[in-house]
C-alpha positions as CSV (number, residue, x, y, z in Angstrom):
1,M,-69.7,-74.8,-15.7
2,T,-73.2,-73.4,-16.5
3,A,-75.9,-74.2,-19.0
4,V,-75.4,-73.6,-22.7
5,A,-75.5,-69.9,-23.3
6,P,-75.2,-67.7,-26.4
7,I,-71.6,-66.9,-27.4
8,G,-70.8,-63.3,-26.4
9,A,-71.1,-60.8,-29.2
10,T,-67.9,-59.1,-28.1
11,A,-65.8,-62.3,-28.1
12,T,-63.7,-62.6,-31.2
13,P,-62.8,-65.9,-32.8
14,E,-59.3,-65.4,-31.5
15,D,-60.7,-64.9,-27.9
16,R,-62.8,-68.0,-28.2
17,A,-59.9,-70.1,-29.5
18,A,-57.8,-68.9,-26.6
19,Q,-60.4,-70.1,-24.2
20,G,-60.3,-73.5,-25.8
21,R,-56.5,-73.7,-25.6
22,A,-56.7,-72.6,-21.9
23,A,-58.9,-75.6,-21.2
24,R,-55.9,-77.8,-21.8
25,Q,-54.6,-76.5,-18.5
26,R,-57.6,-78.0,-16.7
27,V,-57.5,-81.3,-18.6
28,S,-54.7,-82.1,-21.1
29,R,-55.8,-84.0,-24.2
30,S,-53.7,-87.0,-23.3
31,A,-55.3,-87.2,-19.8
32,H,-58.6,-88.4,-21.4
33,A,-57.0,-91.9,-21.8
34,A,-57.3,-92.5,-18.1
35,W,-60.0,-94.8,-16.6
36,I,-59.4,-96.0,-13.0
37,P,-62.6,-96.6,-11.0
38,G,-62.5,-94.7,-7.7
39,V,-62.7,-96.4,-4.3
40,G,-66.2,-95.0,-3.8
41,R,-67.5,-95.9,-7.2
42,P,-71.3,-96.6,-6.9
43,D,-72.4,-100.2,-7.3
44,P,-73.7,-100.4,-10.9
45,V,-76.6,-102.6,-9.9
46,A,-77.6,-100.2,-7.1
47,V,-77.6,-97.4,-9.6
48,L,-79.9,-99.3,-11.9
49,E,-82.2,-100.2,-9.0
50,R,-82.4,-96.6,-7.9
51,Q,-83.2,-95.5,-11.4
52,G,-86.1,-97.9,-11.5
53,R,-87.9,-96.6,-8.4
54,D,-90.4,-94.5,-10.4
55,R,-90.9,-97.1,-13.1
56,L,-93.6,-99.6,-13.6
57,P,-92.4,-102.5,-11.4
58,E,-94.0,-105.2,-13.5
59,L,-91.8,-104.1,-16.5
60,L,-88.5,-103.9,-14.7
61,P,-87.7,-107.6,-15.2
62,I,-88.0,-107.1,-18.9
63,R,-85.5,-104.2,-18.7
64,Y,-83.0,-106.3,-16.7
65,G,-83.5,-109.3,-19.0
66,R,-82.7,-107.1,-22.0
67,M,-79.6,-105.7,-20.3
68,T,-78.2,-109.1,-19.4
69,A,-78.3,-110.2,-23.0
70,S,-74.8,-108.9,-23.8
71,P,-72.3,-106.3,-22.7
72,F,-73.5,-103.9,-25.5
73,A,-77.1,-104.3,-24.3
74,F,-75.9,-103.5,-20.8
75,L,-74.1,-100.4,-22.0
76,R,-77.3,-99.2,-23.8
77,G,-79.3,-99.4,-20.6
78,A,-76.6,-98.1,-18.3
79,A,-76.4,-94.5,-19.2
80,A,-76.8,-93.6,-15.5
81,V,-73.8,-95.8,-14.6
82,M,-71.5,-94.2,-17.1
83,A,-72.7,-90.7,-16.3
84,A,-71.6,-91.2,-12.7
85,D,-68.2,-92.5,-13.9
86,L,-67.7,-89.6,-16.2
87,A,-68.6,-87.1,-13.5
88,A,-65.9,-88.6,-11.3
89,Q,-63.2,-87.5,-13.9
90,P,-61.8,-84.0,-14.5
91,H,-63.6,-82.3,-17.4
92,T,-62.8,-79.5,-19.8
93,G,-65.7,-77.2,-18.9
94,L,-66.4,-76.6,-22.6
95,T,-70.2,-76.9,-22.5
96,V,-72.5,-78.1,-25.2
97,Q,-76.1,-79.5,-25.2
98,L,-75.2,-83.1,-24.6
99,C,-77.2,-85.9,-26.1
100,G,-76.4,-87.7,-22.8
101,D,-76.6,-91.2,-24.3
102,A,-74.7,-91.0,-27.6
103,H,-74.0,-94.7,-28.2
104,L,-74.0,-96.2,-31.7
105,L,-77.7,-97.2,-31.7
106,N,-78.9,-93.7,-30.8
107,F,-77.9,-92.5,-34.2
108,G,-80.0,-93.3,-37.2
109,L,-82.3,-92.3,-40.1
110,Y,-85.4,-90.2,-39.9
111,A,-87.4,-87.9,-42.2
112,S,-87.1,-84.1,-42.1
113,P,-90.3,-82.0,-42.3
114,E,-89.5,-81.7,-46.0
115,R,-89.5,-85.5,-46.3
116,T,-85.8,-85.8,-46.9
117,L,-84.1,-88.8,-45.2
118,L,-81.4,-87.6,-42.8
119,F,-78.8,-89.3,-40.6
120,D,-78.5,-87.8,-37.1
121,L,-78.8,-88.4,-33.3
122,N,-82.3,-89.8,-32.6
123,D,-82.6,-90.2,-28.8
124,F,-82.7,-87.3,-26.3
125,D,-84.1,-88.7,-23.1
126,E,-80.9,-87.8,-21.2
127,T,-80.1,-84.5,-23.0
128,H,-78.6,-81.8,-20.7
129,P,-75.9,-79.2,-20.9
130,G,-72.5,-80.5,-20.0
131,P,-68.8,-81.0,-21.1
132,F,-68.6,-82.0,-24.8
133,E,-66.2,-84.9,-24.2
134,W,-68.8,-86.9,-22.2
135,D,-70.8,-87.6,-25.4
136,V,-67.6,-88.3,-27.3
137,K,-66.5,-90.8,-24.7
138,R,-69.8,-92.6,-24.6
139,L,-69.8,-92.9,-28.4
140,A,-66.2,-94.2,-28.4
141,A,-66.9,-96.7,-25.6
142,S,-70.0,-98.0,-27.5
143,V,-67.8,-98.5,-30.6
144,A,-65.2,-100.5,-28.6
145,V,-67.9,-102.7,-26.9
146,A,-69.6,-103.3,-30.3
147,G,-66.3,-104.2,-31.9
148,R,-65.4,-106.7,-29.2
149,E,-68.9,-108.2,-29.3
150,N,-68.6,-108.7,-33.1
151,G,-65.3,-110.6,-32.6
152,H,-63.0,-107.9,-33.8
153,T,-59.4,-107.7,-32.5
154,E,-58.4,-105.2,-29.8
155,A,-56.5,-103.3,-32.5
156,Q,-59.6,-103.2,-34.8
157,A,-61.8,-102.1,-31.9
158,H,-59.3,-99.4,-31.0
159,S,-59.1,-98.2,-34.6
160,A,-62.9,-97.9,-34.9
161,A,-63.2,-96.0,-31.6
162,Q,-60.3,-93.7,-32.7
163,A,-62.0,-93.2,-36.1
164,A,-65.2,-91.9,-34.4
165,V,-63.3,-89.5,-32.3
166,G,-61.0,-88.4,-35.1
167,E,-64.0,-87.6,-37.4
168,Y,-65.6,-85.7,-34.6
169,R,-62.4,-83.6,-34.2
170,R,-62.0,-83.0,-37.9
171,S,-65.7,-82.0,-38.3
172,I,-65.6,-79.6,-35.4
173,R,-62.5,-78.0,-36.8
174,R,-64.1,-77.6,-40.2
175,L,-67.3,-76.2,-38.7
176,A,-65.3,-73.7,-36.6
177,G,-64.4,-72.0,-39.8
178,E,-68.0,-71.8,-41.1
179,G,-70.5,-69.0,-40.5
180,E,-73.4,-69.3,-38.0
181,L,-76.1,-70.0,-40.6
182,A,-74.0,-72.5,-42.5
183,V,-73.4,-74.4,-39.2
184,W,-77.1,-74.2,-38.3
185,Y,-78.2,-75.6,-41.7
186,E,-75.6,-78.3,-41.8
187,R,-77.1,-81.8,-42.2
188,I,-76.2,-85.3,-43.3
189,D,-78.5,-86.5,-46.1
190,A,-78.9,-90.2,-46.2
191,D,-77.7,-90.4,-49.7
192,R,-74.2,-89.5,-48.4
193,L,-74.0,-92.9,-46.7
194,L,-73.5,-94.9,-49.9
195,P,-70.2,-93.3,-50.9
196,L,-68.8,-94.3,-47.5
197,V,-69.4,-98.0,-48.3
198,R,-66.6,-99.7,-50.3
199,S,-67.7,-103.3,-50.8
200,A,-70.7,-104.2,-53.0
201,R,-72.1,-106.5,-50.2
202,H,-72.1,-103.7,-47.6
203,R,-73.5,-101.3,-50.1
204,K,-76.5,-103.5,-50.6
205,R,-77.1,-103.7,-46.9
206,V,-77.1,-99.9,-46.6
207,E,-79.4,-99.6,-49.6
208,S,-81.7,-102.1,-48.0
209,S,-81.7,-100.0,-44.7
210,L,-82.5,-96.8,-46.6
211,T,-85.4,-98.6,-48.4
212,R,-86.8,-100.0,-45.1
213,A,-86.6,-96.5,-43.4
214,R,-88.5,-94.8,-46.3
215,R,-91.3,-97.4,-45.8
216,R,-91.5,-96.9,-42.0
217,T,-94.4,-94.5,-42.0
218,S,-97.7,-94.3,-40.1
219,L,-99.4,-95.9,-43.1
220,H,-97.0,-98.8,-43.1
221,A,-97.5,-99.2,-39.3
222,L,-101.3,-99.3,-39.8
223,G,-101.1,-102.9,-41.1
224,K,-98.6,-104.1,-38.5
225,L,-99.9,-102.4,-35.4
226,T,-103.7,-102.5,-35.9
227,E,-106.6,-104.8,-36.6
228,T,-110.3,-104.3,-37.3
229,V,-112.6,-105.4,-34.5
230,D,-116.4,-105.1,-34.9
231,G,-115.8,-102.7,-37.8
232,R,-113.5,-100.4,-35.8
233,R,-109.7,-100.0,-36.1
234,R,-107.8,-101.0,-32.9
235,I,-104.2,-101.4,-31.9
236,V,-103.3,-105.0,-31.7
237,Q,-102.5,-106.6,-28.3
238,D,-99.1,-108.3,-27.5
239,P,-98.8,-108.4,-23.7
240,P,-96.7,-107.3,-21.9
241,L,-94.9,-105.4,-24.7
242,L,-98.1,-103.9,-26.3
243,E,-101.4,-103.9,-24.5
244,S,-104.6,-101.8,-24.2
245,A,-104.2,-98.5,-22.4
246,G,-107.3,-99.4,-20.3
247,V,-110.2,-97.2,-19.4
248,T,-108.4,-94.9,-16.9
249,D,-105.3,-94.4,-19.0
250,M,-107.4,-93.8,-22.1
251,A,-109.4,-91.1,-20.4
252,S,-106.2,-89.4,-19.2
253,L,-104.7,-89.5,-22.6
254,R,-107.7,-87.9,-24.2
255,K,-107.7,-85.2,-21.4
256,I,-104.0,-84.4,-21.8
257,F,-104.1,-84.3,-25.5
258,S,-105.1,-80.6,-25.5
259,D,-102.2,-79.7,-23.1
260,Y,-99.8,-81.3,-25.6
261,R,-101.4,-79.5,-28.4
262,S,-100.7,-76.1,-26.8
263,T,-97.0,-76.7,-27.0
264,L,-97.1,-76.9,-30.8
265,S,-96.8,-73.9,-33.1
266,E,-100.0,-72.5,-34.5
267,E,-99.8,-74.1,-37.9
268,R,-99.0,-77.5,-36.5
269,R,-102.0,-77.2,-34.1
270,L,-104.2,-76.6,-37.1
271,L,-102.7,-79.8,-38.8
272,L,-103.2,-81.9,-35.6
273,D,-106.8,-80.7,-35.3
274,R,-107.6,-82.4,-38.6
275,Y,-107.0,-85.8,-36.9
276,R,-109.3,-87.6,-34.5
277,F,-108.5,-89.9,-31.6
278,V,-109.0,-93.6,-32.4
279,D,-107.2,-95.8,-29.9
280,A,-104.2,-96.0,-27.5
281,A,-102.0,-98.7,-26.0
282,R,-99.1,-99.0,-23.6
283,K,-95.9,-100.0,-25.3
284,V,-92.5,-101.2,-24.0
285,V,-89.6,-99.5,-25.8
286,G,-85.9,-99.7,-26.0
287,V,-83.6,-101.0,-23.2
288,G,-82.8,-98.2,-20.9
289,S,-86.3,-96.9,-21.2
290,V,-88.1,-100.1,-20.2
291,G,-90.4,-99.4,-17.2
292,T,-91.1,-95.8,-18.0
293,R,-94.7,-95.1,-18.9
294,C,-95.0,-95.1,-22.7
295,F,-98.1,-95.1,-24.9
296,I,-98.8,-95.0,-28.6
297,V,-101.9,-93.2,-29.9
298,L,-103.6,-93.9,-33.2
299,L,-105.2,-90.9,-34.9
300,A,-107.2,-90.8,-38.2
301,G,-107.2,-87.9,-40.6
302,R,-109.2,-87.8,-43.8
303,D,-110.4,-91.3,-43.3
304,A,-109.4,-94.6,-41.6
305,D,-106.6,-95.1,-44.2
306,D,-105.0,-91.7,-43.3
307,P,-103.4,-92.6,-40.0
308,L,-101.0,-90.8,-37.6
309,F,-99.2,-92.7,-34.8
310,L,-97.9,-90.6,-31.9
311,Q,-95.8,-91.9,-29.1
312,I,-96.2,-90.5,-25.6
313,K,-93.2,-91.2,-23.4
314,Q,-92.5,-90.4,-19.8
315,A,-89.7,-87.9,-19.2
316,G,-87.8,-87.9,-15.9
317,R,-84.6,-86.3,-14.7
318,S,-81.7,-86.8,-17.0
319,V,-79.0,-89.1,-15.7
320,L,-76.7,-86.2,-16.0
321,E,-78.6,-83.8,-13.7
322,E,-77.3,-85.1,-10.4
323,H,-73.7,-84.5,-11.6
324,L,-74.1,-81.1,-13.4
325,P,-75.5,-77.6,-12.8
326,S,-79.2,-77.1,-13.5
327,G,-80.3,-76.7,-17.1
328,P,-82.7,-74.0,-18.4
329,Y,-85.8,-76.2,-18.3
330,V,-87.8,-77.1,-15.2
331,H,-90.2,-79.5,-17.1
332,P,-88.5,-82.7,-18.1
333,G,-90.6,-83.1,-21.2
334,H,-89.7,-79.6,-22.3
335,R,-86.0,-80.4,-21.6
336,V,-86.2,-83.4,-24.0
337,V,-88.1,-81.6,-26.7
338,A,-85.9,-78.4,-26.6
339,G,-82.7,-80.6,-26.6
340,Q,-83.9,-82.5,-29.6
341,R,-84.7,-79.3,-31.5
342,L,-81.4,-77.9,-30.7
343,L,-79.3,-80.9,-31.5
344,Q,-81.0,-82.4,-34.6
345,A,-80.6,-80.8,-38.0
346,A,-84.4,-81.0,-38.4
347,S,-86.9,-82.3,-36.0
348,D,-90.3,-84.0,-35.9
349,I,-93.1,-81.4,-36.5
350,F,-95.2,-83.1,-33.8
351,L,-92.7,-82.8,-30.9
352,G,-94.4,-81.5,-27.8
353,W,-94.7,-82.0,-24.1
354,M,-97.1,-81.8,-21.2
355,T,-97.8,-82.9,-17.6
356,G,-99.9,-86.0,-17.0
357,P,-101.6,-87.7,-14.1
358,Q,-99.8,-87.5,-10.7
359,G,-97.7,-84.7,-12.0
360,R,-95.6,-86.9,-14.3
361,A,-93.9,-85.3,-17.3
362,F,-94.3,-86.6,-20.8
363,Y,-93.3,-85.7,-24.3
364,W,-95.0,-86.6,-27.6
365,R,-93.5,-87.4,-31.0
366,Q,-94.3,-89.4,-34.1
367,L,-93.9,-93.2,-33.7
368,R,-93.1,-93.9,-37.3
369,D,-91.5,-91.2,-39.4
370,M,-89.2,-93.0,-41.9
371,K,-87.0,-94.1,-38.9
372,G,-84.2,-96.6,-39.3
373,S,-81.1,-97.8,-37.5
374,A,-77.9,-99.7,-38.4
375,D,-77.4,-103.4,-37.7
376,V,-74.3,-102.9,-35.6
377,A,-74.2,-106.5,-34.5
378,G,-73.6,-107.6,-38.1
379,M,-70.8,-105.2,-38.9
380,T,-67.4,-106.2,-40.1
381,P,-64.3,-104.2,-38.9
382,D,-64.4,-102.0,-42.0
383,A,-68.1,-101.4,-41.8
384,L,-67.9,-100.5,-38.1
385,L,-65.1,-98.1,-38.7
386,A,-67.0,-96.4,-41.5
387,Y,-70.2,-96.2,-39.3
388,A,-68.2,-94.9,-36.3
389,R,-66.8,-92.1,-38.5
390,L,-70.3,-91.2,-39.6
391,C,-71.6,-91.0,-36.0
392,G,-68.6,-88.9,-35.1
393,T,-69.5,-86.5,-37.9
394,A,-73.1,-86.3,-36.8
395,L,-72.2,-85.7,-33.1
396,A,-69.8,-82.9,-34.1
397,R,-72.6,-81.2,-36.1
398,A,-74.9,-81.3,-33.1
399,H,-72.4,-80.0,-30.7
400,A,-71.4,-77.2,-33.1
401,R,-75.0,-75.9,-33.0
402,S,-75.2,-75.7,-29.2
403,G,-71.7,-75.0,-27.9
404,D,-68.6,-72.9,-28.8
405,R,-67.3,-74.8,-31.7
406,I,-64.3,-72.5,-32.0
407,A,-63.2,-73.1,-28.5
408,I,-63.7,-76.9,-28.8
409,A,-61.8,-76.9,-32.1
410,A,-58.9,-75.1,-30.5
411,Y,-58.8,-77.4,-27.5
412,L,-58.8,-80.5,-29.8
413,G,-56.1,-79.1,-32.2
414,G,-54.8,-80.5,-35.4
415,A,-52.9,-83.5,-34.0
416,D,-54.6,-86.8,-33.1
417,T,-53.6,-86.6,-29.4
418,F,-57.3,-86.5,-28.2
419,D,-58.4,-89.1,-30.7
420,H,-55.9,-91.7,-29.5
421,A,-56.5,-90.9,-25.8
422,V,-60.2,-91.3,-26.0
423,A,-59.8,-94.6,-27.9
424,D,-57.6,-95.8,-25.1
425,F,-60.2,-94.8,-22.6
426,A,-62.9,-96.6,-24.7
427,L,-61.1,-100.0,-24.4
428,R,-60.5,-99.5,-20.7
429,Y,-64.1,-98.5,-20.2
430,A,-65.2,-101.5,-22.3
431,D,-63.5,-103.7,-19.6
432,Q,-65.4,-101.9,-16.9
433,N,-68.7,-102.4,-18.8
434,T,-68.0,-106.1,-19.1
435,A,-67.4,-106.3,-15.4
436,D,-70.6,-104.4,-14.7
437,H,-72.6,-106.6,-17.1
438,A,-71.3,-109.6,-15.2
439,A,-72.3,-108.0,-11.9
440,L,-75.9,-107.6,-13.1
441,G,-75.9,-111.2,-14.3
442,A,-74.6,-112.3,-10.8
443,A,-77.4,-110.3,-9.1
444,V,-80.0,-112.0,-11.3
445,T,-78.5,-115.5,-10.6
446,A,-78.5,-114.7,-6.9
447,G,-82.1,-113.7,-7.0
448,V,-81.4,-110.1,-5.9
449,I,-82.9,-108.9,-9.2
450,R,-85.6,-110.6,-11.3
451,A,-85.0,-110.7,-15.0
452,T,-87.2,-112.2,-17.7
453,Q,-86.3,-113.2,-21.2
454,D,-87.8,-110.9,-23.9
455,V,-91.1,-112.0,-25.2
């Protein structure tokens, strides 16, 4: 299996469909139900510790503290663990640009450059070319884990996982019949979310989420993340989650700003040049990302009330890279940015990358751009099922842009064989995730790993 490549101009739709059906000889659709950990399965705690070697050691206890909070929190932080597990299984060889961490909370709302609110994938730290089903299985597993955590029955958790996979399959099959530009311009407008909600109570929750997302702009963040000190605007301090960048880091950020600027298109460089550097701070983000070097930068445009917040985040190797052939990008920041641009229907105009001190790779993006995510923890069985379908639709749209949608559609077929198999896998892997979560908790109790409760 190689990196994602253009579909051959001489390959007919019939040829591509035949390639997809041939992949069933490598892995039958029903075979995806299997999950039996191998004898040599890596210890999940050791995988996490190895991943933390190049992270800020003082922040790792926060990461482990967040991961011990629940099995779903563990799953969010354990992309490296699941990547190793998926790599130990046979795969189809039908390659797409993977998100690499397609769990439920890595889908959400954001603004397109035209200021339209869209629903899509929104995290690309682990993006890398690989077999399409790896993303599908991570999504399905996250649905099963979330369902159990919400107190849903096994049958309800299975139904929600199967709904995600089924919607993925149906969407890929629909897109296989569309032209190239139609697929490229496919998007999910946020307004399409409301018709999916049946009950009035759930509809109000979705409307509230849309309203909050539209308010989450740099101007809105100005009042929450900054204060005025001696007449100058500064980012507030909330150690260890948000604290001053310090003199050394501040000087480095100013210096590397021009390198980042060079990765933007000409018109966006002109726009960025209209802002001036005001302040920067180190910020702890997410679950799996805790410990990586991450900063936010406050810029001012026309005046102090015209802010732009940018996030600078360290980019390392994808958790998929040790299990798959090399991708097309040497620079990890370039990998993340290119993967996001390929997978999202529309991407942040300030996406860029550069190399920082000690040769570490970083990528830049807007911190607040009408972003929002679902409250998965509060979802009823019906709400989770509807949201799982939406995520399956979004994942199919992303894969259709980067891989051979006709081959994947032919592999999946019209029956629900694949849907049911991956849902079975999801419940079995949810059991494994629960055991791994307990192993991390035991390591913390034994003092092997230090974890701190979130501040």
